[in-house]
matplotlib code that plots the C-alpha trace (Angstrom):
import matplotlib.pyplot as plt

x = [14.5, 15.2, 14.1, 10.7, 10.2, 11.2, 8.8, 6.0, 6.8, 6.9, 3.5, 2.1, 3.5, 1.9, -1.6, -1.1, -0.2, -2.9, -5.5, -4.3, -4.5, -7.9, -9.3, -7.3, -5.4, -7.9, -5.4, -7.2, -4.2, -4.0, -5.2, -6.2, -3.0, -2.3, 0.4, 2.1, 5.1, 7.1, 10.7, 12.3, 16.0, 17.3, 17.4, 13.9, 15.1, 14.3, 11.0, 10.6, 6.9, 6.4, 3.1, 1.4, -1.2, -3.9, -4.1, -1.9, 1.6, -0.1, -2.0, 1.2, 3.1, 0.4, 0.1, 3.9, 3.7, 0.6, 2.3, 5.5, 3.5, 1.5, 4.6, 4.9, 1.3, 1.8, 4.9, 3.5, 0.5, 2.9, 5.0, 1.6, 0.3, 3.4, 4.2, 7.9, 10.5, 11.8, 9.7, 11.2, 11.7, 9.4, 10.4, 7.7, 8.9, 6.6, 6.5, 6.1, 4.2, 1.2, 3.4, 5.1, 2.0, 0.5, 3.4, 3.4, -0.4, 0.3, 3.0, 0.5, -2.0, 0.5, 1.5, -1.6, -3.1, -2.4, -2.9, -5.4, -6.9, -4.8, -7.9, -11.6, -12.6, -15.1, -14.0, -17.0, -20.1, -23.5, -26.5, -28.6, -26.0, -26.4, -23.4, -21.2, -20.2, -23.9, -23.9, -21.3]
y = [-9.4, -9.8, -13.4, -13.7, -16.9, -14.7, -12.1, -14.6, -15.9, -12.7, -11.6, -14.8, -14.3, -10.8, -12.3, -14.9, -12.8, -10.3, -13.0, -14.4, -11.2, -10.5, -14.0, -16.1, -13.9, -13.2, -11.0, -7.9, -5.9, -6.2, -3.0, -1.9, -3.5, -3.3, -5.3, -3.0, -4.8, -8.1, -8.4, -12.1, -12.9, -14.4, -17.8, -17.4, -18.0, -14.5, -12.5, -9.0, -7.9, -4.4, -3.1, 0.0, 0.5, 3.1, 4.8, 6.2, 5.2, 3.1, 1.2, 0.7, -0.7, -3.1, -4.4, -4.9, -7.0, -8.9, -9.6, -10.8, -13.2, -14.6, -15.0, -18.9, -19.4, -16.9, -18.7, -22.2, -21.2, -19.5, -22.7, -24.6, -22.4, -22.0, -25.8, -25.0, -27.4, -24.6, -21.7, -18.2, -16.7, -13.8, -10.1, -7.8, -4.1, -1.0, 1.0, 4.8, 5.3, 6.9, 9.4, 10.6, 10.8, 13.0, 15.1, 15.6, 16.6, 19.0, 20.6, 20.9, 22.4, 24.9, 25.8, 26.4, 28.6, 31.8, 30.8, 32.6, 31.6, 32.5, 33.6, 33.8, 31.8, 29.7, 29.5, 27.6, 29.1, 28.4, 27.2, 30.5, 33.1, 35.1, 34.3, 37.1, 36.0, 35.8, 39.7, 40.0]
z = [-8.9, -12.7, -12.9, -13.9, -11.5, -8.5, -9.5, -9.7, -6.3, -4.8, -6.3, -4.9, -1.7, -1.5, -2.3, 0.2, 3.1, 2.3, 2.3, 5.6, 7.2, 5.9, 6.8, 8.9, 11.4, 14.1, 16.3, 17.9, 17.9, 13.9, 12.6, 9.0, 7.3, 3.5, 2.0, -0.5, -1.9, -1.4, -2.4, -2.6, -2.6, -5.7, -4.2, -2.8, 0.6, 2.2, 1.6, 2.7, 3.0, 3.2, 4.7, 5.8, 8.6, 8.7, 12.0, 14.7, 16.3, 18.8, 16.0, 13.9, 16.7, 17.8, 14.1, 14.1, 17.3, 15.7, 12.6, 14.3, 16.4, 13.3, 11.2, 11.6, 10.7, 7.8, 6.7, 6.8, 4.6, 2.0, 1.8, 1.2, -1.3, -3.1, -3.1, -2.6, -0.8, 1.4, 2.4, 2.3, 5.7, 6.0, 7.3, 7.8, 7.1, 7.9, 4.8, 5.1, 2.0, 3.6, 5.5, 2.5, 0.7, 3.6, 3.5, -0.1, 0.1, 2.7, 0.5, -2.5, -0.1, 1.3, -2.2, -3.5, -0.5, -1.9, -5.6, -8.1, -11.2, -14.3, -16.2, -15.1, -12.2, -14.4, -17.9, -19.1, -20.7, -18.9, -21.1, -19.9, -20.6, -23.9, -26.3, -27.1, -30.4, -31.6, -31.7, -34.3]

ax = plt.figure().add_subplot(projection="3d")
ax.plot(x, y, z, "-o")
ax.set_aspect("equal")
plt.show()
């Protein structure tokens, strides 16, 4: 996506899809979905919409089904908002961004479980403590 026009189209598609999911799609299967990225082919004929779902595996599957069933409505709104002659075909891809973040957080927590401070536990002076340098 070196072409600036393609990047602008991708950014606009991301905004339109997010607004559609927030306001117009009333499917009860749709969970807490976040559109993380959109990648558009160079000829703007295909768009891959990456999304994450906050929740369990059942909610991810239900949200994927809801997105597939609303794909036509979302595509028509994208075409109307972009004003293009040919609307790009949309492909919804579940992004594993949250799972990767959870794994890295768990790795950091495991690494810091037995860690100790390099110096004192609280290196800052308190206002009520006497100053050691004042005696000299």
